[in-house]
C-alpha positions, 0 to 999 in steps of 0.5 A: 541646240543646247536647249533642245538637248537639255529638253531631250535629256530629261525625257530620255532619262525619264524613259530609261529610269522608269523601268529601273526604279519601278521593277529593279531597284524598288520592291514589288508594289512600289511601282508608282513610287518608282515612277515618281522618283524616276521623274524627279531624278530626270528633271533634276539632272536636266536642271543640273545640265542647264545650270552647267551650260550657263556656268560654262558659257558665262563669258560668251553669254548674256545669261548669268546666275548672278542676281543684279538690281537691273533685273528689278528696274524698268517694270521688268518684274511686272512684264515677266509676270504678265507674260508668264502668268497666262502660261502658268495658269494654262498649265494649272488649268490643264492639270485641274481639267485632267483631274476632273476628267479622271475623277468623272471617268473613274465612276465608269470603272477601271477599264474606262479610266485606263482607256482615257489615260492612254488615249490622252497620252497618245493624243498629246503628241500633236499638242506637244508639237504644236506647243513646241512650234509656238514656243519656238517662234515666240522670240522671233515674233516678239523681236519683230513686233518690238522692232516695228517689222509687222509684215515679217511678224505676221509672216512668222505667225502665219507660217508657224500656225500653218505648220502646227495645224498641218502637223496636228491634222496629220496626227489626227488622220493617223489617230482616226485610221489607226486608233486601235493599233496605237492604243494596242501598243500600251493596252493588252488586246481583247481588253475592254480598255482597248475599246474604250481607249480607241473610241476616246482617241478618235474623239480627242484627236478631232480637237488637235488642229483647233488646239494647235491654232488656239495655242499659236495665238495664245503664244502670239499674244504673250510675245506681243505683250497682250497678256490679258488676251493670252490669259483669257484664251488660256483659261477659256480653253482649259477651265472655263469651257471644258470642265462645265461641258464635262458635267453637261455632256455627261448627262447627255452621253454617259462616258463619251460625253466627258471626252467630247468636252475637250474637242468642243472646248478647243474649237470654241477657243480656236474661234475666239483666238482667230477673232482676237488675232484678226482684230489685233492685226486690224488695229495694228494696221490702222495705227501704222497707217495713221502714223505714216 
């Protein structure tokens, strides 16, 4: 509950502070700076909230802000870096990928760039739900894996992945059927940007279920200490596949080819993730029977 409230707090504050700093506090022409300040303040206040929660619950919680030597014992730093590095690199590669996408789209004009910007944000809804599901179930998977309860671990993975894919598929159906209406909430009607955004959204949403599946298995490998597999899948989805595909498909299908790179990369990464997961479970099952 405390974690969920803290995350929601940052988002709600950002929404509330954006118009305040963009159109009220700062002078006209400084809207971008105002949005940046609003984001910084919302993140800062959310961080203060979490620090306060840890401080107030220090007597009832194992969490503490006080550093100890025990945190540096038993290869804990190496495990922390090995587990967190794939997620860090995935976020970094996502940002680089989006920067390349925006840069390539800019060559086709402001309307195309505005359309892809809005389409990406609308399509992010499915991705965020899948990411939240995968991150939320990660401790449950890790606990059961460490306890040797592989049956319960597998059930948790299958259930969470199924829910993530179902949510992504529902979002895909809505985006395919209501693409113009969804983009029209943010872009003025009868604008070329609306046509671009609706077309881009229909392309992007096709990769939603595959992205949800891939991210679920990336988190699974994080939870089970298979950092190399998680790392490979993370940079495969964003970086190794989609950026080269953007340049390749740009020649074949100007404008729209750049966008097609994303669902294609998600699909390939999903196939690789399913294969690695199947091999891991098979090896785990064989090892269990061998020791029985």
